[in-house]
C-alpha positions as CSV (number, residue, x, y, z in Angstrom):
1,X,52.2,-49.1,-72.8
2,X,52.3,-46.5,-75.6
3,X,49.4,-44.1,-75.9
4,X,48.6,-41.4,-78.5
5,X,47.1,-38.5,-76.5
6,X,46.4,-34.9,-77.3
7,X,47.7,-32.2,-75.0
8,X,46.0,-32.3,-71.6
9,X,42.7,-30.9,-70.7
10,X,41.2,-30.5,-67.2
11,X,37.7,-30.5,-65.6
12,X,34.1,-31.8,-66.5
13,X,31.5,-29.3,-67.7
14,X,29.2,-30.4,-64.9
15,X,30.8,-31.7,-61.6
16,X,29.9,-35.2,-60.7
17,X,27.0,-35.3,-58.3
18,X,26.1,-38.3,-56.1
19,X,23.1,-40.1,-57.5
20,X,23.1,-38.1,-60.8
21,X,22.2,-40.1,-63.8
22,X,24.9,-40.4,-66.4
23,X,24.2,-39.3,-70.0
24,X,23.2,-42.1,-72.3
25,X,26.1,-43.5,-74.4
26,X,26.5,-42.0,-77.8
27,X,26.4,-44.3,-80.9
28,X,29.5,-46.1,-82.0
29,X,32.0,-44.2,-84.0
30,X,31.5,-46.4,-87.1
31,X,27.8,-45.5,-87.4
32,X,26.6,-42.9,-89.8
33,X,27.1,-39.3,-88.6
34,X,23.5,-38.4,-89.4
35,X,20.2,-40.3,-89.3
36,X,16.5,-39.5,-89.7
37,X,15.9,-39.5,-85.9
38,X,18.4,-36.6,-85.5
39,X,17.2,-34.7,-88.5
40,X,13.6,-34.9,-87.3
41,X,14.6,-33.3,-84.0
42,X,16.6,-30.6,-85.8
43,X,13.7,-29.4,-87.9
44,X,11.9,-28.3,-84.8
45,X,14.7,-26.0,-83.8
46,X,16.0,-22.6,-85.0
47,X,19.3,-20.9,-84.5
48,X,18.9,-17.9,-82.2
49,X,20.9,-14.8,-81.5
50,X,21.0,-12.7,-78.4
51,X,21.7,-9.5,-80.5
52,X,20.3,-8.0,-83.6
53,X,23.0,-8.9,-86.1
54,X,20.7,-9.8,-89.1
55,X,21.1,-8.0,-92.4
56,X,17.4,-7.9,-93.3
57,X,16.9,-10.7,-95.8
58,X,13.6,-12.4,-95.1
59,X,14.2,-15.6,-93.2
60,X,12.3,-17.2,-90.3
61,X,13.6,-15.1,-87.4
62,X,11.6,-12.2,-85.9
63,X,13.4,-8.8,-86.2
64,X,13.2,-6.1,-83.5
65,X,12.6,-3.6,-86.3
66,X,9.0,-2.8,-87.3
67,X,7.5,-1.5,-90.4
68,X,4.0,-0.9,-92.0
69,X,4.4,-4.0,-94.2
70,X,4.7,-7.5,-92.9
71,X,6.7,-8.5,-96.0
72,X,8.4,-6.1,-98.3
73,X,10.8,-3.4,-97.1
74,X,13.5,-2.8,-99.7
75,X,15.6,-4.4,-102.4
76,X,19.3,-5.3,-102.4
77,X,21.6,-6.7,-105.1
78,X,21.7,-10.4,-105.3
79,X,24.9,-12.0,-104.0
80,X,26.2,-15.6,-103.7
81,X,24.3,-17.5,-101.1
82,X,21.0,-15.5,-101.3
83,X,17.8,-17.5,-101.6
84,X,17.0,-17.4,-105.3
85,X,13.3,-17.5,-104.4
86,X,13.6,-14.0,-103.2
87,X,14.7,-12.6,-106.6
88,X,12.3,-10.0,-107.9
89,X,11.9,-11.0,-111.6
90,X,9.9,-7.9,-112.4
91,X,12.8,-5.7,-111.3
92,X,15.1,-7.9,-113.4
93,X,13.0,-7.3,-116.5
94,X,13.1,-3.5,-116.0
95,X,16.7,-3.1,-114.9
96,X,18.4,-6.1,-116.3
97,X,19.9,-6.9,-112.9
98,X,19.3,-9.4,-110.1
99,X,17.8,-8.0,-106.9
100,X,16.3,-9.8,-103.8
101,X,13.4,-8.5,-101.7
102,X,14.1,-7.5,-98.1
103,X,11.7,-7.7,-95.2
104,X,11.6,-5.7,-91.9
105,X,9.8,-8.2,-89.7
106,X,11.6,-11.4,-90.6
107,X,15.3,-11.6,-91.0
108,X,18.2,-14.0,-91.7
109,X,21.3,-14.5,-89.6
110,X,24.8,-14.8,-91.1
111,X,25.9,-18.1,-89.4
112,X,29.5,-19.1,-89.6
113,X,30.5,-22.6,-88.3
114,X,34.3,-23.0,-87.8
115,X,35.2,-26.7,-87.4
116,X,38.6,-27.8,-86.0
117,X,39.8,-30.5,-88.3
118,X,43.3,-30.9,-86.7
119,X,44.8,-34.3,-85.9
120,X,44.2,-33.8,-82.2
121,X,40.5,-34.0,-82.9
122,X,40.9,-37.5,-84.5
123,X,41.3,-39.2,-81.1
124,X,39.2,-41.1,-78.6
125,X,39.9,-42.7,-75.2
126,X,37.5,-45.6,-75.7
127,X,37.3,-47.6,-79.0
128,X,33.5,-48.0,-78.4
129,X,32.9,-44.2,-78.6
130,X,33.3,-41.6,-81.3
131,X,36.5,-39.6,-82.0
132,X,36.3,-35.9,-81.1
133,X,36.3,-35.2,-84.9
134,X,33.3,-37.5,-85.6
135,X,31.4,-36.0,-82.6
136,X,32.3,-32.4,-83.7
137,X,31.1,-33.1,-87.3
138,X,27.8,-34.5,-86.0
139,X,27.3,-31.5,-83.8
140,X,28.3,-29.0,-86.5
141,X,26.0,-30.8,-89.0
142,X,23.1,-30.5,-86.4
143,X,23.7,-26.7,-86.0
144,X,24.1,-26.2,-89.8
145,X,21.0,-28.2,-90.6
146,X,18.9,-26.1,-88.2
147,X,20.4,-22.9,-89.7
148,X,19.6,-23.9,-93.3
149,X,16.1,-25.2,-92.4
150,X,15.3,-21.7,-91.1
151,X,16.8,-20.0,-94.2
152,X,19.8,-18.4,-92.5
153,X,22.9,-17.7,-94.6
154,X,25.4,-20.4,-93.7
155,X,29.2,-20.8,-94.1
156,X,31.0,-23.9,-92.9
157,X,34.8,-23.4,-92.6
158,X,37.0,-26.4,-91.6
159,X,40.5,-25.6,-90.6
160,X,43.9,-27.1,-89.6
161,X,46.9,-24.8,-89.6
162,X,45.0,-22.7,-92.1
163,X,41.4,-22.3,-93.3
164,X,40.4,-25.1,-95.7
165,X,38.0,-24.8,-98.6
166,X,34.6,-23.8,-97.1
167,X,31.0,-24.9,-97.7
168,X,28.8,-21.9,-98.6
169,X,27.7,-19.3,-98.3
170,X,24.5,-21.3,-98.7
171,X,20.9,-20.7,-97.9
172,X,17.7,-22.7,-98.0
173,X,16.6,-26.3,-97.1
174,X,17.8,-27.7,-100.3
175,X,21.4,-27.1,-99.1
176,X,21.0,-29.2,-96.0
177,X,21.9,-32.6,-97.6
178,X,24.9,-31.2,-99.4
179,X,26.1,-29.8,-96.1
180,X,25.9,-33.1,-94.4
181,X,27.6,-34.9,-97.3
182,X,30.4,-32.4,-97.2
183,X,30.9,-33.0,-93.4
184,X,31.0,-36.8,-94.0
185,X,33.9,-36.4,-96.5
186,X,36.1,-34.2,-94.3
187,X,39.4,-35.7,-93.1
188,X,41.9,-34.5,-90.4
189,X,44.3,-31.8,-91.6
190,X,47.4,-32.0,-89.4
191,X,48.4,-29.3,-86.9
192,X,46.4,-26.2,-86.1
193,X,47.0,-22.6,-85.1
194,X,43.6,-21.6,-83.6
195,X,44.4,-17.9,-82.7
196,X,45.7,-17.2,-86.1
197,X,42.8,-18.8,-87.9
198,X,40.2,-16.9,-85.7
199,X,42.0,-13.6,-86.3
200,X,42.3,-14.1,-90.1
201,X,38.6,-15.1,-90.3
202,X,37.4,-12.0,-88.6
203,X,39.5,-9.7,-90.8
204,X,38.4,-11.0,-94.2
205,X,34.6,-10.9,-93.5
206,X,33.0,-7.6,-94.0
207,X,29.7,-8.4,-92.4
208,X,29.6,-9.7,-88.8
209,X,27.3,-12.6,-87.8
210,X,27.0,-15.5,-85.4
211,X,30.3,-17.4,-85.3
212,X,30.3,-20.8,-83.7
213,X,33.7,-22.4,-83.1
214,X,33.7,-26.2,-82.5
215,X,37.1,-27.3,-81.3
216,X,39.1,-29.2,-78.6
217,X,41.0,-25.9,-78.1
218,X,44.4,-27.7,-78.0
219,X,46.3,-24.9,-79.6
220,X,48.6,-22.7,-77.5
221,X,47.7,-21.2,-74.2
222,X,44.2,-19.9,-73.4
223,X,45.5,-16.3,-73.1
224,X,46.4,-16.5,-76.9
225,X,42.7,-16.5,-77.6
226,X,42.2,-13.1,-76.0
227,X,43.3,-11.0,-79.0
228,X,41.2,-12.8,-81.7
229,X,38.1,-12.9,-79.5
230,X,38.5,-9.2,-78.7
231,X,38.8,-8.5,-82.5
232,X,35.7,-10.5,-83.2
233,X,33.8,-8.6,-80.5
234,X,35.0,-5.2,-81.8
235,X,33.9,-6.0,-85.3
236,X,30.4,-6.9,-84.1
237,X,30.5,-10.7,-84.1
238,X,28.5,-12.8,-81.6
239,X,30.9,-15.7,-80.8
240,X,30.1,-19.1,-79.2
241,X,32.9,-21.5,-78.3
242,X,31.9,-25.1,-78.3
243,X,34.6,-27.1,-76.5
244,X,34.6,-30.8,-77.4
245,X,36.4,-33.1,-74.9
246,X,36.8,-36.8,-74.5
247,X,36.0,-38.0,-71.0
248,X,39.2,-39.9,-70.8
249,X,41.1,-36.6,-71.2
250,X,39.5,-35.2,-68.1
251,X,40.8,-37.7,-65.6
252,X,43.9,-39.1,-67.3
253,X,42.4,-42.6,-67.3
254,X,44.3,-43.8,-70.5
255,X,47.6,-43.3,-68.6
256,X,46.7,-45.4,-65.6
257,X,48.1,-48.8,-66.8
258,X,48.8,-51.6,-64.3
259,X,52.0,-53.6,-64.3
260,X,53.3,-56.6,-62.4
261,X,52.2,-56.8,-58.8
262,X,49.5,-54.2,-59.4
263,X,52.0,-51.4,-59.6
264,X,51.5,-48.5,-62.1
265,X,53.0,-49.5,-65.5
266,X,55.3,-47.0,-67.4
267,X,53.5,-45.3,-70.3
268,X,54.8,-43.4,-73.3
269,X,52.5,-40.5,-74.3
270,X,52.6,-39.3,-77.9
271,X,51.3,-35.8,-78.8
272,X,49.3,-36.6,-81.9
273,X,50.0,-33.4,-83.9
274,X,53.7,-32.7,-83.2
275,X,54.8,-36.3,-82.5
276,X,56.5,-35.3,-79.2
277,X,56.9,-38.1,-76.7
278,X,56.8,-38.2,-72.9
279,X,57.6,-41.3,-70.9
280,X,56.1,-41.4,-67.4
281,X,54.8,-43.7,-64.7
282,X,51.2,-42.7,-63.8
283,X,51.4,-42.9,-60.0
284,X,48.7,-41.3,-57.9
285,X,50.7,-38.1,-57.4
286,X,51.3,-37.8,-61.2
287,X,47.6,-38.3,-62.0
288,X,46.7,-35.8,-59.3
289,X,49.0,-33.2,-60.9
290,X,47.4,-33.9,-64.3
291,X,43.9,-33.4,-63.0
292,X,44.9,-30.2,-61.2
293,X,46.4,-28.9,-64.4
294,X,43.3,-29.8,-66.3
295,X,41.1,-27.8,-63.9
296,X,43.4,-24.8,-64.1
297,X,43.4,-24.8,-67.9
298,X,39.6,-25.2,-68.2
299,X,39.1,-22.4,-65.7
300,X,41.4,-20.1,-67.7
301,X,39.5,-20.9,-70.9
302,X,36.2,-19.9,-69.3
303,X,37.7,-16.7,-67.9
304,X,39.1,-15.7,-71.3
305,X,35.8,-16.3,-73.1
306,X,33.8,-14.4,-70.4
307,X,36.1,-11.4,-70.6
308,X,35.5,-11.1,-74.3
309,X,31.8,-11.7,-74.1
310,X,32.0,-15.1,-75.9
311,X,29.6,-17.9,-74.9
312,X,31.6,-20.9,-73.7
313,X,30.1,-24.4,-73.7
314,X,31.9,-27.6,-73.0
315,X,30.6,-30.9,-74.3
316,X,31.8,-34.5,-73.8
317,X,31.8,-37.0,-76.6
318,X,29.8,-39.5,-74.5
319,X,26.8,-37.1,-74.4
320,X,24.3,-37.8,-77.1
321,X,23.8,-35.0,-79.6
322,X,20.1,-36.1,-80.2
323,X,18.9,-35.3,-76.7
324,X,21.2,-33.9,-74.0
325,X,23.4,-31.7,-76.2
326,X,20.5,-30.2,-78.1
327,X,18.8,-29.4,-74.8
328,X,22.0,-27.7,-73.5
329,X,22.4,-25.7,-76.7
330,X,18.8,-24.6,-76.5
331,X,19.3,-23.6,-72.8
332,X,22.3,-21.5,-73.7
333,X,20.6,-19.7,-76.6
334,X,22.6,-21.3,-79.4
335,X,19.6,-23.1,-80.8
336,X,15.9,-22.7,-80.0
Protein backbone atom coordinates (compact mmCIF):
# COMPACT_ATOMS: atom_id res chain seq x y z
CA UNK A 1 0.00 0.00 0.00
CA UNK A 2 1.38 3.42 -0.98
CA UNK A 3 0.01 6.52 0.75
CA UNK A 4 0.80 10.20 0.31
CA UNK A 5 0.76 11.73 3.76
CA UNK A 6 1.82 15.04 5.21
CA UNK A 7 4.15 15.01 8.20
CA UNK A 8 2.43 13.63 11.34
CA UNK A 9 0.14 15.53 13.66
CA UNK A 10 -1.10 14.39 17.05
CA UNK A 11 -4.34 14.92 19.16
CA UNK A 12 -7.99 16.00 18.55
CA UNK A 13 -9.08 19.49 19.56
CA UNK A 14 -11.73 18.04 21.84
CA UNK A 15 -11.10 14.63 23.46
CA UNK A 16 -13.68 12.01 22.49
CA UNK A 17 -16.38 11.74 25.16
CA UNK A 18 -18.66 8.69 25.52
CA UNK A 19 -22.07 9.49 24.13
CA UNK A 20 -20.96 12.78 22.55
CA UNK A 21 -22.60 13.57 19.24
CA UNK A 22 -20.19 13.65 16.31
CA UNK A 23 -20.10 16.79 14.16
CA UNK A 24 -22.24 16.61 11.05
CA UNK A 25 -20.24 15.64 7.94
CA UNK A 26 -18.98 18.49 5.81
CA UNK A 27 -20.02 18.77 2.16
CA UNK A 28 -18.09 16.82 -0.46
CA UNK A 29 -14.86 18.31 -1.69
CA UNK A 30 -16.18 18.75 -5.23
CA UNK A 31 -19.02 21.05 -4.16
CA UNK A 32 -18.74 24.82 -4.40
CA UNK A 33 -16.63 26.43 -1.70
CA UNK A 34 -19.29 29.04 -0.94
CA UNK A 35 -23.08 29.02 -1.10
CA UNK A 36 -25.92 31.31 -0.09
CA UNK A 37 -26.64 29.37 3.10
CA UNK A 38 -23.16 30.08 4.40
CA UNK A 39 -23.15 33.69 3.24
CA UNK A 40 -26.46 34.40 4.98
CA UNK A 41 -24.99 33.21 8.28
CA UNK A 42 -21.87 35.29 7.76
CA UNK A 43 -23.78 38.54 7.34
CA UNK A 44 -24.90 38.25 10.94
CA UNK A 45 -21.39 38.12 12.25
CA UNK A 46 -18.63 40.67 12.78
CA UNK A 47 -14.92 40.20 13.32
CA UNK A 48 -14.01 41.12 16.86
CA UNK A 49 -10.81 42.14 18.57
CA UNK A 50 -9.79 41.74 22.19
CA UNK A 51 -7.61 44.85 22.01
CA UNK A 52 -7.98 48.36 20.65
CA UNK A 53 -5.91 48.08 17.49
CA UNK A 54 -8.15 50.06 15.13
CA UNK A 55 -6.84 53.07 13.26
CA UNK A 56 -9.97 55.21 13.48
CA UNK A 57 -11.61 54.98 10.08
CA UNK A 58 -15.35 54.65 10.54
CA UNK A 59 -16.49 51.06 10.26
CA UNK A 60 -19.01 49.05 12.26
CA UNK A 61 -16.98 48.32 15.41
CA UNK A 62 -17.46 50.29 18.59
CA UNK A 63 -14.34 52.08 19.77
CA UNK A 64 -13.31 52.53 23.40
CA UNK A 65 -12.50 56.16 22.60
CA UNK A 66 -15.23 58.75 23.10
CA UNK A 67 -15.79 62.20 21.62
CA UNK A 68 -18.46 64.87 21.47
CA UNK A 69 -19.50 63.91 17.95
CA UNK A 70 -21.00 60.52 17.03
CA UNK A 71 -19.59 60.79 13.51
CA UNK A 72 -16.77 63.13 12.53
CA UNK A 73 -13.45 63.31 14.39
CA UNK A 74 -10.70 64.14 11.89
CA UNK A 75 -9.39 63.72 8.33
CA UNK A 76 -6.61 61.56 6.98
CA UNK A 77 -5.12 61.21 3.51
CA UNK A 78 -6.79 58.64 1.31
CA UNK A 79 -4.81 55.42 0.83
CA UNK A 80 -5.42 52.25 -1.16
CA UNK A 81 -8.15 50.13 0.41
CA UNK A 82 -10.00 53.00 2.10
CA UNK A 83 -13.76 53.08 1.57
CA UNK A 84 -14.22 55.66 -1.20
CA UNK A 85 -17.60 56.60 0.30
CA UNK A 86 -15.71 58.25 3.16
CA UNK A 87 -13.91 60.67 0.83
CA UNK A 88 -14.72 64.27 1.70
CA UNK A 89 -15.33 65.93 -1.68
CA UNK A 90 -15.62 69.43 -0.21
CA UNK A 91 -12.08 69.12 1.10
CA UNK A 92 -10.98 67.80 -2.27
CA UNK A 93 -12.43 70.89 -3.97
CA UNK A 94 -10.55 73.21 -1.60
CA UNK A 95 -7.22 71.41 -1.31
CA UNK A 96 -7.07 69.37 -4.52
CA UNK A 97 -6.29 66.22 -2.51
CA UNK A 98 -8.20 63.12 -1.41
CA UNK A 99 -9.03 62.84 2.31
CA UNK A 100 -11.34 60.49 4.21
CA UNK A 101 -13.37 61.36 7.28
CA UNK A 102 -12.50 59.66 10.57
CA UNK A 103 -14.80 58.83 13.47
CA UNK A 104 -14.13 58.39 17.16
CA UNK A 105 -16.97 56.05 18.04
CA UNK A 106 -16.90 53.59 15.16
CA UNK A 107 -13.65 52.14 13.90
CA UNK A 108 -12.23 49.69 11.40
CA UNK A 109 -9.85 46.81 12.01
CA UNK A 110 -6.89 46.04 9.81
CA UNK A 111 -7.54 42.33 9.21
CA UNK A 112 -4.83 40.17 7.66
CA UNK A 113 -5.66 36.59 6.63
CA UNK A 114 -2.59 34.45 5.92
CA UNK A 115 -3.56 31.27 4.06
CA UNK A 116 -1.21 28.30 3.82
CA UNK A 117 -1.28 27.15 0.19
CA UNK A 118 1.51 24.56 0.42
CA UNK A 119 1.21 21.07 -1.04
CA UNK A 120 0.69 19.47 2.37
CA UNK A 121 -2.65 21.31 2.55
CA UNK A 122 -3.82 19.60 -0.67
CA UNK A 123 -4.50 16.28 1.07
CA UNK A 124 -7.40 14.36 2.59
CA UNK A 125 -7.70 11.03 4.34
CA UNK A 126 -11.18 10.27 2.97
CA UNK A 127 -12.14 10.82 -0.65
CA UNK A 128 -15.64 11.81 0.50
CA UNK A 129 -14.37 14.79 2.46
CA UNK A 130 -12.62 18.03 1.53
CA UNK A 131 -8.88 18.50 1.31
CA UNK A 132 -7.36 20.67 4.02
CA UNK A 133 -6.79 23.33 1.35
CA UNK A 134 -10.45 23.36 0.27
CA UNK A 135 -11.56 23.52 3.90
CA UNK A 136 -9.06 26.29 4.72
CA UNK A 137 -10.21 28.37 1.73
CA UNK A 138 -13.84 28.00 2.80
CA UNK A 139 -12.96 29.03 6.34
CA UNK A 140 -10.78 31.94 5.17
CA UNK A 141 -13.53 33.09 2.84
CA UNK A 142 -16.00 33.03 5.73
CA UNK A 143 -13.79 35.23 7.92
CA UNK A 144 -12.95 37.56 5.04
CA UNK A 145 -16.60 37.91 4.08
CA UNK A 146 -17.53 38.88 7.63
CA UNK A 147 -14.70 41.40 7.74
CA UNK A 148 -15.68 43.10 4.48
CA UNK A 149 -19.37 43.05 5.38
CA UNK A 150 -18.51 45.13 8.46
CA UNK A 151 -16.22 47.51 6.52
CA UNK A 152 -12.91 46.38 7.97
CA UNK A 153 -9.79 46.82 5.87
CA UNK A 154 -8.85 43.34 4.64
CA UNK A 155 -5.72 41.74 3.20
CA UNK A 156 -5.63 38.10 2.10
CA UNK A 157 -2.09 36.75 1.69
CA UNK A 158 -1.66 33.16 0.40
CA UNK A 159 1.80 31.68 0.79
CA UNK A 160 3.97 28.69 -0.02
CA UNK A 161 7.72 29.01 0.47
CA UNK A 162 7.20 32.76 -0.02
CA UNK A 163 4.28 35.15 0.03
CA UNK A 164 2.17 35.00 -3.15
CA UNK A 165 0.32 37.96 -4.73
CA UNK A 166 -2.22 39.15 -2.19
CA UNK A 167 -5.85 40.25 -2.38
CA UNK A 168 -6.31 43.76 -1.00
CA UNK A 169 -6.11 45.89 0.91
CA UNK A 170 -9.85 45.99 0.27
CA UNK A 171 -12.80 47.45 2.12
CA UNK A 172 -16.56 47.39 1.75
CA UNK A 173 -19.22 44.84 0.88
CA UNK A 174 -18.65 45.21 -2.85
CA UNK A 175 -15.30 43.45 -2.38
CA UNK A 176 -16.80 40.30 -0.84
CA UNK A 177 -17.58 38.52 -4.12
CA UNK A 178 -14.14 39.32 -5.66
CA UNK A 179 -12.56 37.89 -2.50
CA UNK A 180 -14.48 34.61 -2.79
CA UNK A 181 -13.68 34.35 -6.50
CA UNK A 182 -10.00 34.91 -5.72
CA UNK A 183 -10.04 32.08 -3.18
CA UNK A 184 -11.71 29.71 -5.64
CA UNK A 185 -8.90 30.25 -8.17
CA UNK A 186 -6.02 29.56 -5.76
CA UNK A 187 -3.88 26.47 -6.32
CA UNK A 188 -1.26 24.76 -4.11
CA UNK A 189 2.19 26.36 -4.28
CA UNK A 190 4.70 23.64 -3.35
CA UNK A 191 6.70 23.68 -0.13
CA UNK A 192 6.45 26.23 2.65
CA UNK A 193 8.59 27.95 5.27
CA UNK A 194 6.07 29.15 7.80
CA UNK A 195 8.42 30.84 10.33
CA UNK A 196 10.14 32.84 7.58
CA UNK A 197 6.82 33.92 6.02
CA UNK A 198 5.41 35.07 9.37
CA UNK A 199 8.54 37.01 10.23
CA UNK A 200 8.72 38.69 6.84
CA UNK A 201 5.05 39.67 6.97
CA UNK A 202 5.43 41.36 10.35
CA UNK A 203 8.47 43.35 9.25
CA UNK A 204 7.00 44.85 6.07
CA UNK A 205 3.71 46.06 7.61
CA UNK A 206 3.92 49.44 9.32
CA UNK A 207 0.54 49.28 11.06
CA UNK A 208 -0.36 46.30 13.23
CA UNK A 209 -3.76 44.66 13.12
CA UNK A 210 -5.58 41.38 13.56
CA UNK A 211 -3.59 38.57 11.91
CA UNK A 212 -5.28 35.20 11.37
CA UNK A 213 -3.03 32.38 10.15
CA UNK A 214 -4.87 29.39 8.62
CA UNK A 215 -2.49 26.46 8.19
CA UNK A 216 -1.81 22.80 8.94
CA UNK A 217 1.43 24.03 10.62
CA UNK A 218 3.49 21.30 8.92
CA UNK A 219 6.65 23.38 8.62
CA UNK A 220 9.54 22.78 10.99
CA UNK A 221 9.33 22.28 14.74
CA UNK A 222 6.81 24.19 16.88
CA UNK A 223 9.67 25.99 18.66
CA UNK A 224 10.57 27.68 15.36
CA UNK A 225 7.32 29.65 15.59
CA UNK A 226 8.41 31.32 18.82
CA UNK A 227 10.52 34.07 17.25
CA UNK A 228 8.02 35.23 14.58
CA UNK A 229 5.13 35.12 17.05
CA UNK A 230 7.18 37.13 19.55
CA UNK A 231 7.99 39.69 16.86
CA UNK A 232 4.32 40.01 15.95
CA UNK A 233 3.42 40.56 19.61
CA UNK A 234 6.19 43.13 20.06
CA UNK A 235 4.94 45.08 17.05
CA UNK A 236 1.41 45.23 18.41
CA UNK A 237 -0.27 42.51 16.36
CA UNK A 238 -3.12 40.40 17.71
CA UNK A 239 -2.48 36.92 16.34
CA UNK A 240 -4.83 33.96 15.95
CA UNK A 241 -3.53 30.58 14.77
CA UNK A 242 -6.20 28.42 13.13
CA UNK A 243 -4.80 24.92 12.84
CA UNK A 244 -6.54 22.82 10.15
CA UNK A 245 -6.18 19.04 10.51
CA UNK A 246 -7.65 16.03 8.77
CA UNK A 247 -9.10 13.51 11.26
CA UNK A 248 -7.13 10.71 9.56
CA UNK A 249 -3.89 12.45 10.52
CA UNK A 250 -4.77 12.32 14.20
CA UNK A 251 -4.98 8.55 14.59
CA UNK A 252 -2.85 7.27 11.70
CA UNK A 253 -5.82 5.41 10.19
CA UNK A 254 -4.56 5.62 6.56
CA UNK A 255 -1.48 3.58 7.54
CA UNK A 256 -3.46 0.72 9.06
CA UNK A 257 -3.81 -1.54 6.02
CA UNK A 258 -4.61 -5.24 6.41
CA UNK A 259 -2.73 -7.96 4.54
CA UNK A 260 -3.21 -11.72 4.13
CA UNK A 261 -4.38 -13.50 7.25
CA UNK A 262 -5.55 -10.25 8.83
CA UNK A 263 -1.97 -9.14 9.53
CA UNK A 264 -0.88 -5.48 9.10
CA UNK A 265 0.18 -4.80 5.51
CA UNK A 266 3.42 -2.94 4.73
CA UNK A 267 2.84 0.70 3.75
CA UNK A 268 4.94 3.26 1.91
CA UNK A 269 4.40 6.81 3.20
CA UNK A 270 5.28 9.71 0.93
CA UNK A 271 5.84 13.20 2.38
CA UNK A 272 3.84 15.27 -0.11
CA UNK A 273 6.07 18.38 -0.16
CA UNK A 274 9.58 16.90 -0.17
CA UNK A 275 8.83 13.53 -1.77
CA UNK A 276 10.66 11.65 0.99
CA UNK A 277 9.48 8.07 1.49
CA UNK A 278 9.17 5.87 4.55
CA UNK A 279 8.29 2.18 4.41
CA UNK A 280 6.80 0.63 7.52
CA UNK A 281 4.41 -2.01 8.81
CA UNK A 282 1.67 -0.33 10.90
CA UNK A 283 1.60 -2.70 13.85
CA UNK A 284 -0.18 -1.69 17.05
CA UNK A 285 3.09 -0.51 18.70
CA UNK A 286 3.96 1.61 15.64
CA UNK A 287 0.52 3.25 15.64
CA UNK A 288 0.75 3.83 19.39
CA UNK A 289 4.09 5.63 18.91
CA UNK A 290 2.56 7.70 16.11
CA UNK A 291 -0.36 8.79 18.28
CA UNK A 292 1.96 9.59 21.17
CA UNK A 293 4.10 11.75 18.88
CA UNK A 294 0.96 13.50 17.63
CA UNK A 295 -0.10 14.36 21.18
CA UNK A 296 3.33 15.72 22.05
CA UNK A 297 3.51 17.86 18.92
CA UNK A 298 0.07 19.38 19.40
CA UNK A 299 0.76 20.08 23.06
CA UNK A 300 3.97 21.88 22.10
CA UNK A 301 2.12 24.00 19.53
CA UNK A 302 -0.39 25.08 22.17
CA UNK A 303 2.42 25.93 24.59
CA UNK A 304 4.32 28.03 22.05
CA UNK A 305 1.18 29.99 21.09
CA UNK A 306 0.16 30.58 24.70
CA UNK A 307 3.65 31.81 25.62
CA UNK A 308 3.47 34.49 22.90
CA UNK A 309 -0.15 35.51 23.60
CA UNK A 310 -1.43 34.05 20.32
CA UNK A 311 -4.90 32.50 20.25
CA UNK A 312 -4.71 28.86 19.13
CA UNK A 313 -7.70 27.07 17.61
CA UNK A 314 -7.67 23.58 16.09
CA UNK A 315 -10.31 22.60 13.54
CA UNK A 316 -10.98 19.28 11.82
CA UNK A 317 -12.02 19.12 8.19
CA UNK A 318 -15.09 17.02 9.04
CA UNK A 319 -16.51 19.86 11.15
CA UNK A 320 -18.99 22.00 9.14
CA UNK A 321 -17.96 25.63 8.72
CA UNK A 322 -21.63 26.73 8.55
CA UNK A 323 -22.48 25.74 12.11
CA UNK A 324 -19.97 24.21 14.48
CA UNK A 325 -16.89 26.11 13.33
CA UNK A 326 -18.60 29.51 13.29
CA UNK A 327 -19.90 28.83 16.81
CA UNK A 328 -16.37 27.97 17.97
CA UNK A 329 -14.88 31.06 16.32
CA UNK A 330 -17.52 33.17 18.02
CA UNK A 331 -16.82 31.58 21.41
CA UNK A 332 -13.09 32.28 21.05
CA UNK A 333 -13.68 35.92 20.04
CA UNK A 334 -12.48 35.57 16.43
CA UNK A 335 -15.92 36.38 15.04
CA UNK A 336 -18.96 37.71 16.86
